[in-house]
DRENZA-5925 format. One line per 10 residues: number of its first residue (from 1); for each residue x, y, z of C-alpha. Coordinates in pm, 1 decimal. Each point is the difference from the previous one (the first is absolute). Example, Ala and Ser with C-alpha at 12.3 -4.5 7.8 and 13.67 -1.06 7.14 Angstrom:
BEGIN
1 = 1230.0:-450.0:780.0 | 137.0:344.0:-66.0
***
This chain:
BEGIN
1 = 736.0:-3098.6:-3378.8 | 385.1:-49.6:-51.6 | 10.9:289.6:-280.1 | -162.2:211.2:251.9 | 262.4:-48.7:253.9 | 258.0:68.9:-275.0 | -180.3:314.8:-85.7 | -27.2:117.7:353.8 | 371.1:-58.2:55.8 | 106.5:146.9:-334.3
11 = -201.6:331.3:120.7 | 228.2:-2.0:341.7 | -269.4:-135.2:238.6 | 253.0:-178.6:193.0 | 146.7:339.3:118.0 | -354.4:122.7:135.3 | 26.0:-303.1:270.0 | 348.2:139.4:127.6 | -168.8:234.9:251.9 | -280.7:-271.9:72.6
21 = 240.5:-232.9:127.7 | 219.7:257.6:186.1 | -324.4:92.5:163.6 | -77.5:-371.6:88.9 | 347.4:-8.5:159.3 | -43.0:281.4:191.3 | -351.5:-102.6:137.8 | 139.5:-353.2:88.3 | 307.6:176.3:184.4 | -231.0:205.5:201.6
31 = -267.8:-257.4:102.6 | 290.8:-277.6:86.0 | -65.3:-123.9:363.6 | 375.0:46.1:76.6 | 283.9:252.3:-116.2 | 209.1:-181.2:-271.7 | 378.8:-15.5:-1.4 | 156.7:223.7:-274.3 | 302.8:-262.8:-111.0 | -245.6:-264.2:-122.1
41 = -206.1:248.1:-134.4 | 265.3:162.3:-205.0 | 155.1:-333.8:-73.4 | -344.0:-130.9:-153.8 | -63.2:320.7:-197.8 | 361.6:4.4:-164.8 | -34.0:-383.1:-74.9 | -360.4:63.5:-159.5 | 163.9:277.8:-198.7 | 274.7:-221.4:-126.0
51 = -228.4:-265.5:-117.0 | -209.2:221.9:-163.9 | 294.2:128.9:-189.2 | 120.2:-345.5:-79.7 | -317.3:-114.7:-137.1 | -70.8:252.8:-255.8 | 13.8:-248.6:-283.5 | -305.2:-198.1:157.8 | -281.1:254.9:16.4 | -233.5:-159.9:249.3
61 = 291.6:-56.6:249.4 | 139.5:352.4:-54.8 | -348.5:155.4:98.8 | -32.6:-246.1:277.0 | 330.7:87.9:149.7 | -47.7:375.8:-74.8 | -306.1:-3.4:199.2 | 135.6:-147.4:286.7 | 305.8:251.7:2.4 | -254.6:286.2:-35.2
71 = -205.2:-129.3:290.4 | 305.8:-47.4:204.2 | 123.9:339.2:-78.1 | -340.5:141.6:119.3 | 49.3:-187.9:334.5 | 357.6:141.6:37.0 | -77.0:377.3:-79.7 | -266.0:-39.5:276.7 | 251.8:-141.9:235.6 | 243.2:260.8:-90.2
81 = -235.9:277.6:66.9 | -106.3:-127.4:329.1 | 362.3:-35.9:126.7 | 87.9:341.4:-140.8 | -286.5:180.5:193.8 | 70.6:-178.4:330.9 | -227.3:256.2:188.3 | 39.4:11.2:368.4 | -359.1:-73.6:146.4 | -107.4:99.9:339.0
91 = -66.5:-300.2:212.0 | -246.9:141.1:274.5 | -172.7:332.3:99.2 | 224.7:233.3:174.5 | -21.0:372.0:103.0 | 316.5:206.6:-76.4 | 132.9:340.7:-52.4 | 83.4:-11.9:-369.6 | 214.0:244.7:-232.3 | 15.3:-27.6:-356.3
101 = -17.8:187.0:-354.0 | -331.9:42.6:-172.9 | -12.2:-171.1:-319.5 | -368.3:18.7:-93.3 | -300.4:195.8:110.8 | -367.6:-96.7:-57.6 | -294.0:215.0:131.4 | -273.8:-242.6:66.0 | -377.4:35.9:-34.7 | -45.4:-10.5:366.6
111 = 190.5:314.1:54.7 | 320.0:-188.8:128.2 | 323.1:10.9:-153.6 | 207.6:-332.6:-83.3 | 398.3:38.0:6.7 | 211.0:-250.0:-161.1 | 328.7:37.2:208.5 | 354.8:-135.0:-51.3 | 102.2:-91.8:353.2 | 318.5:152.0:144.0
121 = -17.4:-66.5:358.5 | -225.3:-142.2:267.8 | 40.0:64.0:389.0 | -215.5:-86.1:323.0 | 20.7:-293.5:-85.5 | 282.5:-11.8:-269.8 | -99.3:-284.6:-235.9 | 259.4:-246.9:-65.9 | -161.7:-113.2:-316.4 | -165.3:312.9:-138.6
131 = -180.8:33.5:-326.5 | 171.3:216.8:-267.9 | -319.8:163.9:-136.6 | -331.7:27.0:202.4 | -348.3:152.7:-75.5 | -169.5:207.7:235.3 | -303.0:222.6:29.6 | -27.0:319.7:193.7 | -304.2:214.7:92.5 | 204.8:313.8:-56.3
141 = 296.2:72.6:-188.7 | 200.3:337.2:101.7 | 69.2:275.0:-265.3 | 312.6:-73.6:-206.4 | -6.4:-340.6:2.7 | 85.8:-122.5:-355.3 | 156.4:-323.2:-178.0 | 367.2:-4.5:129.8 | -85.0:178.6:343.3 | 133.2:-180.8:312.6
151 = -286.0:-75.8:245.2 | -23.8:-135.4:340.4 | -283.0:-127.1:226.4 | -99.9:-270.0:237.1 | -177.4:-264.6:-220.2 | -184.6:-323.0:25.3 | 136.0:-268.4:-235.9 | -153.9:-300.2:-135.3 | 132.0:-282.5:-217.0 | -195.4:-37.8:-329.4
161 = -295.9:-216.4:38.1 | -79.5:-314.4:-199.8 | -299.7:-105.3:-196.9 | -359.6:91.1:164.7 | -85.3:-359.0:-139.0 | 194.8:-305.2:-146.9 | 39.5:62.0:-350.5 | -51.8:391.3:0.4 | 225.6:307.1:-47.3 | 321.5:-65.6:173.5
171 = 102.6:363.2:170.2 | 328.0:-166.4:137.7 | 93.3:-103.6:-362.6 | -56.2:347.4:-169.6 | 179.6:183.1:293.4 | 306.0:-240.2:-38.7 | 29.2:104.0:-362.0 | -82.4:361.1:50.5 | 274.3:20.0:260.8 | -252.1:91.6:280.5
181 = 115.3:-153.7:334.4 | -267.8:116.5:225.8 | -294.7:244.2:7.8 | -179.9:174.1:274.2 | -67.9:353.9:120.4 | 144.0:297.5:201.2 | -105.6:15.0:371.2 | 186.5:323.5:41.6 | 124.3:229.9:-266.2 | 130.3:-15.3:-264.9
191 = 250.7:279.3:47.4 | 238.3:154.7:-246.3 | 375.0:-89.8:94.0 | 321.9:97.3:-127.9 | 140.7:-217.4:-280.8 | 313.1:-219.1:149.3 | 140.6:-90.6:-349.5 | 32.6:152.3:-344.4 | -223.6:-163.9:-286.2 | 164.7:-133.3:-305.7
201 = -73.1:154.0:-336.2 | -233.9:-294.4:-108.1 | -198.2:69.2:338.9 | -0.6:363.7:-59.5 | -167.5:-77.9:-371.9 | -251.1:-210.4:170.4 | -80.7:252.3:251.2 | -33.7:253.9:-251.5 | -232.5:-224.6:-236.3 | -235.3:-68.0:326.0
211 = -41.1:343.9:100.3 | -52.3:127.0:-366.4 | -309.2:-270.7:1.1 | -114.5:136.6:356.1 | -11.9:346.6:-140.5 | -180.1:-70.3:-326.4 | -257.4:-212.6:199.5 | -34.1:299.1:265.8 | -54.5:218.2:-332.3 | -257.4:-218.1:-151.5
221 = -203.8:-53.8:329.9 | 11.0:379.0:49.3 | -160.1:95.9:-337.8 | -230.2:-312.2:-8.6 | -73.3:-99.5:347.0 | -200.8:-298.4:138.6 | -17.5:-328.2:-118.4 | 62.5:105.7:-342.7 | 326.4:178.7:101.2 | 109.9:-318.5:165.8
231 = -62.5:-234.2:-303.9 | 164.1:279.3:-229.5 | 317.7:-15.8:200.3 | -26.5:-362.2:-16.6 | -6.2:17.5:-385.4 | 266.9:230.6:-13.4 | 261.3:-89.0:253.6 | -107.3:-341.3:150.6 | -110.9:140.6:327.6 | -310.5:-195.1:88.3
241 = -0.7:-1.6:392.6 | -252.3:289.5:35.4 | -292.4:-139.9:-194.6 | -299.1:-56.2:226.3 | -60.1:-356.5:70.7 | -390.4:17.9:-102.5 | 125.1:104.2:-358.6 | 254.5:-284.5:-18.3 | -257.1:-232.6:87.9 | -235.8:136.3:-264.6
251 = 263.5:-16.2:-261.0 | 75.8:-368.0:97.6 | -364.3:-106.4:-2.4 | -41.7:139.4:-348.5 | 364.1:-144.2:-166.8 | 127.3:367.9:-20.0 | 275.6:-8.4:232.2 | 256.9:-66.9:-276.0 | -63.9:355.2:-82.4 | 175.9:138.3:298.0
261 = 302.0:-247.9:17.6 | 265.8:111.9:-248.6 | 44.3:-272.6:-283.8 | -34.1:-102.4:-348.2 | -299.3:210.8:-64.7 | 145.7:322.3:140.4 | 337.7:-47.0:-187.8 | -187.1:-69.7:-321.8 | -218.0:300.3:18.9 | 328.2:234.5:108.5
271 = 169.6:-204.5:-301.9 | -300.4:43.9:-249.9 | -66.2:387.0:118.4 | 376.2:96.8:-76.7 | -7.5:-186.4:-340.9 | -314.4:173.9:-104.1 | 131.7:332.3:99.6 | 325.5:-57.7:-165.1 | -172.9:-132.3:-326.9 | -246.9:293.4:0.8
281 = 317.1:246.2:39.0 | 187.6:-171.1:-279.0 | -290.9:10.4:-221.3 | 21.4:368.7:-18.5 | 325.8:-33.2:-195.3 | -83.3:-245.9:-277.3 | 353.7:76.8:-164.8 | 168.6:-113.7:323.5 | -229.0:-275.1:29.6 | 29.4:-148.6:-346.9
291 = 387.9:-23.1:39.5 | 36.4:-116.5:377.2 | -117.5:-310.4:175.7 | -215.6:205.6:229.0 | -174.9:-322.0:146.1 | 317.3:-82.9:141.3 | 39.9:335.5:148.8 | -336.0:-15.8:154.4 | 91.6:-348.2:132.0 | 295.9:138.0:160.5
301 = -153.7:293.9:158.8 | -265.0:-244.7:152.0 | 275.0:-202.0:127.3 | 148.6:277.5:183.2 | -331.5:119.7:122.2 | -110.8:-340.7:149.2 | 367.2:-42.5:156.2 | -39.0:355.0:164.8 | -359.1:-108.1:104.9 | 158.2:-308.4:166.7
311 = 250.0:211.7:166.2 | -238.7:266.7:154.9 | -263.2:-272.2:87.0 | 201.6:-177.1:249.0 | 92.1:-292.6:-238.7 | -201.6:-254.3:182.2 | 17.1:-363.6:-113.7 | -317.1:34.8:-196.8 | 138.8:294.9:-163.6 | 334.6:-128.4:-66.1
321 = -161.3:-324.1:-167.3 | -223.1:216.8:-201.6 | 295.7:224.7:-128.4 | 197.2:-299.2:-70.5 | -274.6:-141.1:-227.2 | -74.0:342.5:-186.8 | 376.1:63.1:-34.6 | 59.6:-318.9:-181.7 | -326.5:75.4:-236.6 | 111.7:369.8:-53.7
331 = 388.8:-136.2:-66.7 | -137.1:-244.0:-256.1 | -151.4:314.1:-194.7 | 352.2:172.0:7.6 | 130.2:-311.5:-203.6 | -282.0:-26.1:-229.6 | -144.7:-301.0:184.6 | -382.6:-91.0:94.1 | -75.1:176.1:335.2 | -309.5:-229.6:132.2
341 = 135.9:-350.6:-20.4 | 20.7:-300.6:235.2 | 391.2:-17.7:-51.7 | 22.1:376.9:161.4 | -217.8:-123.4:279.9 | 196.5:-296.3:53.0 | 315.4:214.4:22.2 | -157.6:216.8:228.7 | -109.0:-271.2:246.8 | 347.2:-158.8:-23.5
351 = 151.6:329.5:107.8 | -247.2:40.0:279.4 | 34.9:-353.8:151.4 | 378.3:22.5:-18.9 | 14.9:327.8:198.0 | -284.6:-52.4:255.8 | -92.6:-380.0:8.0 | -218.7:15.3:313.8 | -250.1:224.0:-239.8 | -115.3:-309.7:-147.8
361 = -174.8:-107.2:315.6 | -213.3:319.7:46.6 | -327.6:99.0:-178.0 | 156.0:300.5:-191.7 | 233.4:-194.7:-202.8 | -229.1:-269.4:-107.0 | -322.2:205.1:-49.8 | 206.6:256.8:-199.0 | 166.0:-258.1:-242.0 | -312.2:-184.8:-23.1
371 = -194.7:280.4:-124.6 | 275.4:112.5:-219.7 | 50.3:-331.4:-174.6 | -371.9:-44.2:-45.6 | -19.8:344.3:-178.0 | 310.6:-44.4:-224.5 | -126.7:-340.0:-105.3 | -343.4:132.9:-74.6 | 152.0:284.7:-195.6 | 225.9:-237.2:-198.3
381 = -310.6:-220.9:-92.7 | -211.9:291.5:-88.4 | 297.7:136.5:-211.1 | 34.4:-355.6:-192.2 | -381.7:4.8:-42.5 | -34.6:341.0:-147.1 | 288.0:-37.1:-251.4 | -140.7:-341.8:-114.3 | -317.5:181.8:-73.8 | -30.1:196.4:-336.5
391 = -122.5:355.7:99.2 | -117.2:205.0:-324.2 | 70.7:348.9:19.6 | -326.5:229.7:99.0 | -7.8:372.1:-35.6 | -164.6:104.1:308.2 | -118.9:365.1:120.4 | 166.4:179.0:282.0 | -295.9:-97.1:241.6 | 11.9:-333.7:-95.5
401 = 360.5:-18.4:52.6 | -47.9:157.7:362.5 | -278.6:-249.9:95.3 | 214.3:-271.3:-130.6 | 300.2:86.6:209.0 | -231.2:60.0:304.7 | -139.0:-348.7:-69.7 | 335.2:-156.1:-20.8 | 125.0:171.9:306.2 | -307.4:-134.8:205.4
411 = 43.4:-344.8:-109.9 | 386.1:4.9:74.0 | -93.0:108.6:334.1 | -255.9:-243.2:60.9 | 227.3:-287.3:-133.7 | 293.4:133.1:201.1 | -199.6:-4.9:341.1 | -161.7:-333.9:-102.6 | 350.5:-178.0:-85.6 | 198.7:147.3:304.7
421 = -288.8:-56.1:247.1 | -25.5:-369.6:-125.2 | 369.3:-60.2:37.6 | 40.9:139.0:319.3 | -322.3:-112.7:178.5 | 125.2:-349.4:119.1 | 330.5:161.3:125.6 | -177.3:275.9:178.0 | -251.4:-229.0:152.0 | 264.7:-230.3:109.5
431 = 203.1:285.8:181.8 | -276.4:208.7:127.3 | -284.3:-218.9:26.5 | -228.6:255.2:-173.1 | -120.0:81.1:-349.7 | -147.4:310.8:-135.3 | -323.7:-69.5:-174.6 | -57.6:348.0:-133.8 | 367.0:17.1:-93.5 | -45.1:-14.0:-385.1
441 = -268.0:301.8:19.3 | 180.0:211.4:241.6 | 320.4:-33.5:-215.0 | -229.3:110.1:-302.6 | -131.4:286.4:159.0 | 342.0:130.2:169.7 | 278.9:-87.3:-265.2 | -103.5:270.8:-236.8 | -0.8:278.1:277.7 | 348.2:-123.8:119.6
451 = 111.9:-37.4:-361.4 | -117.0:352.8:-116.2 | -9.2:233.9:339.8 | 250.9:-165.6:227.9 | 298.4:-135.5:-157.0 | 68.3:219.4:-295.7 | -27.1:282.1:267.6 | 224.2:-170.4:228.0 | 246.8:-8.5:-266.0 | -54.4:379.6:-47.4
461 = 63.5:44.3:370.5 | 315.4:-157.5:-15.4 | 107.3:221.0:-277.0 | -93.5:345.2:129.0 | 3.8:-22.1:357.9 | 346.4:109.6:5.2 | -111.6:307.9:-195.5 | -263.3:58.1:252.8 | -261.4:-25.6:-284.6 | -162.1:-333.0:121.6
471 = -313.4:151.0:162.2 | -244.7:-64.6:-274.3 | 108.7:-332.9:-63.1 | -27.8:-106.3:359.3 | -359.5:161.6:-3.1 | -104.8:-220.5:-282.8 | 170.7:-311.3:146.0 | -201.9:53.3:340.1 | -314.2:52.6:-211.9 | 57.4:-355.9:-149.0
481 = 92.9:-154.4:309.1 | -303.1:113.8:182.4 | -200.9:-146.4:-274.7 | 201.7:-304.5:40.8 | -73.3:-7.1:373.0 | -360.5:47.0:-51.9 | -41.3:-281.4:-271.4 | 210.7:-239.1:230.9 | -230.5:56.0:298.7 | -301.5:-26.3:-198.4
491 = 95.8:-350.3:-133.6 | 124.4:-107.8:355.4 | -347.5:74.3:170.7 | -178.3:-215.7:-288.7 | 259.0:-270.0:20.2 | -100.1:-340.3:142.5 | 212.1:-192.3:247.2 | 346.3:-26.5:-148.2 | 145.2:-280.4:235.8 | 31.9:-314.3:-181.2
501 = 174.2:-220.1:296.5 | 317.4:-232.7:-50.3 | 79.0:-54.1:-361.8 | 183.9:-319.4:-88.9 | 378.5:10.6:-88.9 | -67.7:-256.2:-291.6 | -250.7:253.0:-170.2 | 289.6:258.4:23.6 | 264.7:-247.5:-148.9 | -259.1:-109.6:-279.5
511 = -76.7:379.2:-83.8 | 375.2:51.8:-23.5 | 42.5:-303.3:-243.2 | -289.2:118.2:-213.4 | 133.8:351.2:-16.8 | 348.1:-123.9:-110.6 | -143.6:-198.3:-244.2 | -247.3:260.1:-163.8 | 265.1:263.2:26.6 | 318.6:-182.6:-126.0
521 = -143.9:-204.7:-288.9 | -76.3:120.7:-343.3 | -133.6:-269.3:-166.7 | -307.9:-231.3:74.6 | 181.7:-112.4:304.3 | -148.9:304.4:158.7 | -313.6:-240.1:65.0 | 195.9:-165.6:248.5 | -94.3:278.6:241.2 | -335.5:-117.3:-26.3
531 = -30.7:-302.7:218.4 | 211.0:167.6:271.0 | -236.2:279.7:-0.8 | -280.9:-248.1:72.8 | 192.7:-148.3:288.0 | 50.7:337.0:137.0 | -388.3:18.7:57.9 | -15.2:-373.6:71.6 | 246.5:32.7:282.1 | -102.4:330.2:165.2
541 = -217.1:-170.8:289.7 | 295.4:-221.2:70.2 | 136.4:208.1:281.2 | -100.3:-89.4:350.0 | -115.5:281.7:211.8 | 111.6:-6.5:377.9 | -258.3:-22.2:266.0 | 222.6:203.1:259.2 | 257.9:260.1:-16.5 | 216.5:107.0:272.1
551 = 234.9:323.2:-12.7 | 364.3:-28.1:59.0 | -17.6:164.1:328.4 | -265.7:-237.7:123.2 | -246.0:252.1:116.9 | -250.9:-14.6:-286.1 | -183.1:-299.8:-130.8 | -272.5:-13.6:-300.8 | -218.5:-273.9:-40.5 | -216.4:-50.7:-318.9
561 = -348.2:-67.3:88.2 | -255.9:-229.9:-135.3 | -194.7:327.2:-134.4 | 297.7:139.4:-168.1 | 102.2:255.2:271.4 | 334.8:57.9:167.5 | -10.4:-38.9:370.5 | 287.3:164.6:192.3 | 107.2:-12.2:369.9 | 82.8:372.2:25.7
571 = -243.6:310.4:-8.9 | 257.1:217.7:-183.4 | 242.4:-212.3:-214.0 | 258.3:115.3:-262.6 | -176.1:135.5:-279.8 | 256.7:-117.0:-262.5 | -2.3:-348.5:138.3 | -383.0:0.1:3.1 | -22.8:118.0:-345.6 | 230.8:-279.7:-130.8
581 = -186.3:-264.7:191.5 | -323.4:95.5:-145.1 | 124.5:-21.5:-336.7 | 136.4:-335.2:59.1 | -308.3:-148.7:182.7 | -243.1:177.8:-259.8 | -155.6:179.5:310.4 | -145.6:331.0:13.7 | -148.4:12.2:332.0 | 197.2:5.2:312.3
591 = -131.7:-143.9:330.0 | 156.1:144.7:308.6 | 10.3:-195.9:353.9 | -253.4:-20.6:266.8 | 125.1:85.0:349.8 | -123.1:-243.8:237.2 | 97.4:-335.0:168.9 | 139.0:-219.5:-268.7 | -145.2:-313.1:88.9 | -159.2:-278.4:-177.8
601 = -361.8:112.0:68.1 | 53.4:363.9:-117.6 | 124.2:-149.5:-365.4 | -252.1:24.5:-266.4 | -2.2:-201.8:-314.6 | -204.1:263.7:-175.9 | 224.2:304.7:160.4 | 355.3:-34.8:-173.4 | 143.0:266.9:248.4 | 284.7:-57.4:244.7
611 = -97.1:-7.1:348.2 | 243.6:165.0:209.0 | 68.1:52.8:380.8 | 271.2:-50.8:250.0 | 281.4:-29.4:-214.0 | -169.5:-266.4:-229.6 | -184.0:5.6:-326.5 | -207.4:-275.0:-165.7 | -177.1:-68.0:-312.9 | -196.7:-283.0:-169.2
621 = 165.9:-73.7:-336.3 | -211.9:-310.0:-68.4 | -140.2:-256.3:212.2 | 271.3:-149.0:220.4 | 239.9:271.6:-106.6 | 50.7:273.7:221.0 | 266.4:262.4:-29.0 | 172.1:158.5:284.7 | 198.7:309.1:77.8 | 183.5:37.3:349.3
631 = 201.8:267.4:138.0 | 187.8:-232.1:211.9 | 59.1:-360.9:97.2 | -242.3:19.1:294.6 | -280.2:136.8:-248.2 | 74.9:-258.0:-258.9 | -21.0:-312.8:221.4 | -363.6:104.0:61.5 | -50.6:-74.8:-359.1 | 189.8:-317.8:-58.2
641 = -273.0:-255.1:47.5 | -237.3:159.2:-232.8 | 232.1:197.2:-266.8 | 146.7:-157.2:-314.0 | 243.0:314.7:-30.1 | 129.5:172.7:282.5 | 212.8:326.7:-99.9 | 191.9:113.0:293.1 | 130.0:352.8:-33.4 | 283.8:-61.4:237.8
651 = 342.3:-85.5:-124.1 | 97.9:-146.0:343.8 | -271.4:-268.4:-22.7 | 97.2:-375.3:53.3 | -186.6:-316.2:25.6 | -322.8:202.7:-41.4 | -239.6:-307.2:-48.9 | 158.5:-313.8:158.3 | -205.3:-304.2:-114.8 | -220.4:174.9:-231.8
661 = -55.1:-12.5:-375.6 | -17.0:361.0:-51.5 | 226.2:150.2:-256.5 | 212.3:266.9:189.5 | 133.0:312.5:-178.2 | 221.0:252.9:219.0 | 149.4:322.2:-47.6 | 350.0:-168.0:-22.2 | -120.9:-204.3:-291.5 | -146.6:294.9:-200.6
671 = 292.7:201.4:87.5 | 231.1:-260.5:-166.3 | -223.8:-121.7:-279.1 | -247.3:286.4:-74.1 | -342.1:32.2:-28.2 | -201.5:-308.5:-20.5 | -289.8:-154.6:-218.1 | -207.7:-271.9:128.4 | -193.9:-265.5:-219.3 | -272.5:-209.7:120.4
681 = 43.5:-350.2:-113.4 | -335.3:-213.6:42.4 | 69.4:-326.3:149.8 | -214.6:-310.5:-20.0 | -333.3:-42.7:196.3 | 39.6:10.5:371.0 | 351.0:134.9:0.7 | 82.8:374.8:51.8 | 143.5:179.4:-300.1 | 335.8:75.6:-24.4
691 = 181.8:334.7:-29.2 | 283.2:82.5:-251.1 | 215.9:295.8:88.7 | 201.6:192.6:-269.6 | 250.6:257.3:110.1 | 121.8:284.5:-212.3 | 363.7:-61.1:64.9 | 217.3:-307.8:6.8 | 306.0:-107.6:170.2 | 275.6:-7.8:-83.5
701 = -20.9:391.2:-58.2 | 86.8:158.6:-349.7 | 214.5:329.1:23.3 | -315.1:208.5:8.9 | -142.3:-175.3:297.0 | 298.0:-58.9:223.6 | -64.9:285.6:237.4 | -321.7:-188.4:126.5 | 214.9:-211.1:235.3 | 110.0:295.4:194.8
711 = -305.3:148.5:135.1 | -101.9:-45.5:369.7 | -296.8:-195.6:-103.5 | 190.5:-245.6:-228.8 | 222.4:-80.7:300.4 | -263.9:-73.5:230.1 | 43.3:319.4:202.3 | -269.5:215.9:166.1 | -25.7:373.3:-145.0 | 243.6:231.8:99.1
721 = -90.5:205.7:312.7 | 192.3:303.4:95.2 | 131.4:-20.6:350.1 | -165.9:254.3:268.3 | 219.6:299.8:67.2 | -123.5:-1.0:358.0 | 81.2:-344.4:65.1 | 324.9:29.5:-156.8 | 91.5:295.0:247.8 | -111.5:-200.9:290.9
731 = 231.6:-306.1:-95.4 | 292.2:255.4:-41.1 | -69.0:137.4:322.0 | -27.3:-346.4:174.8 | 327.6:-107.2:-180.7 | 177.1:339.1:158.2 | -121.1:-106.4:357.8 | 155.0:-336.7:-14.9 | 360.7:91.2:106.7 | -153.9:217.1:304.1
741 = -221.6:-315.8:101.2 | 313.7:-207.1:-18.3 | 186.2:230.7:239.3 | -304.9:-9.8:231.9 | -25.1:-372.1:11.6 | 376.6:-24.8:71.6
***
């Protein structure tokens, strides 16, 4: 055992834990209940670094202090990024006339257009705490609106929403680090407006890039058309907004959505295609090839091509991360080092974490590095096994060589899909509460199409489009995408229910430990991953599924019925929220409300639907557990005597059920603390069950939630109502008559 540890340390395994410790530090920071103070954090980090340096003569102490120092550095860089962003977030909904410069244009699949705008001014009313950047949708955009144009219009702005349930994706968090302070829509406009200030050189360069991307996307859509054209635009320039939602859902259900998100797969295919073309070109000049390091030339060309691809695709975070990983590997080739190693992957992860620590929290980072680490480790194991196996030279015929190559490619594709799928399945289930049962078979069917008919021709499109010779390449690419979509839809129609419910966080922790042990170790210590892999399966059912979910605006309640259905109190609820709740509760069927008098006599133990009428909705969750939703205090008090939980969609509600044991949730609480999950805790015989309420947001607020306290609902105020113009004129007229009336009285 000791010799194995010594061997691992001699092979540099300790360095592989640097990104792991940095990531743990960032994760701890983003999950702290309160914001840490910078001076103690910096002091602790410096002290740990000094102790690690002074303890170099004692290996164990040196490693312990170094690990603590790296962990604290991870916390510190996350804190630094948060302070550096300091995004101004809108606190409450407001309508105003807004002017600003367009920085991004997305054509959505619904036919609308989404504009990302840098705000220059607001008026009527003028916002005292205006966000610097907003994202707005418009029904129509006038001709001539490009990135860099100045537009104005009357808009409805809304603050970024929180999680749709505790533990789910936090839109406020993502908006904060994206620099988006509000979202909304145009109620009038937009219209072009003259620019009030000259743009800097950097801004003009970014404008040129964005407009070039949009022109390329339009050219691709014009040639290919349909959903295939939208996906082709997504693959070439990273514009995904126009893909129809039914196609997106088919790709998600079959585990193929990674194909349309520019990531490591696309970067690797671009680099591989360029290197292959370069090597084939050099092969035509054997004399030159024998004297020059053409492999390095090809790697340099591939590095330049992937850099250009990153540039023109919009440089999204996932693409940046993939480019860094690939750049490290190609640079290793330039310096005669092995490209596909865990050390290079560790360097890539370190760079990504230091540049964007908040990415550690998201599924993209976790699943990308999990899949890559598993594939690199599997490739290293297979290479070691192959080198240790004596293989006699066998003379084979050409057909035999072709058959052997095809068989090896098929086995490699199966192994790649299986390994990557297993490595990411727990993370995907934890983040999205869904798995793709037919993902392996769908990927096996689609990846040959993507590898031969789509991405290589996409590279050709990028090379030949400036010359106007890209037409045939776009046609072939469109044919390949048509086959991909048809395959995805075929598998989606036959895919069983993909919702898996809530996954235990312990399972994710054990999966991470197993993955790190299996990929970092090179000796028999790899076997340490097996017990943790077993614990992943063992702890999957440990998560507790909520019995009731409440949206953060207090308008929607979802109740998990005994028959596995989801009962809701609104006939037309938010589809996005509903889909998330269905996956969490493992429900496929939704039961809408029945409109009648919600008295006790109308509730049925066999019918789980909400009974609604006169501002009150009631549902029977279980014996002695009734859930009520009321529009106001008066309606709520009718349910106080019989309901275990009363949700009041009124921010001004006070003292709703005096003397009652019912749990009360008001819109004010939800505005401050976010959506709620309610868990029923069975009590002893003869006593009423207790309800545990968990909210999505905690106080004191972290920087990405501070804006919540400023909404009217969070302050306990009623919704804003515009003053009646007629009443205002009457008041003004009465005010003008006051001097005359005073004279008469005298």
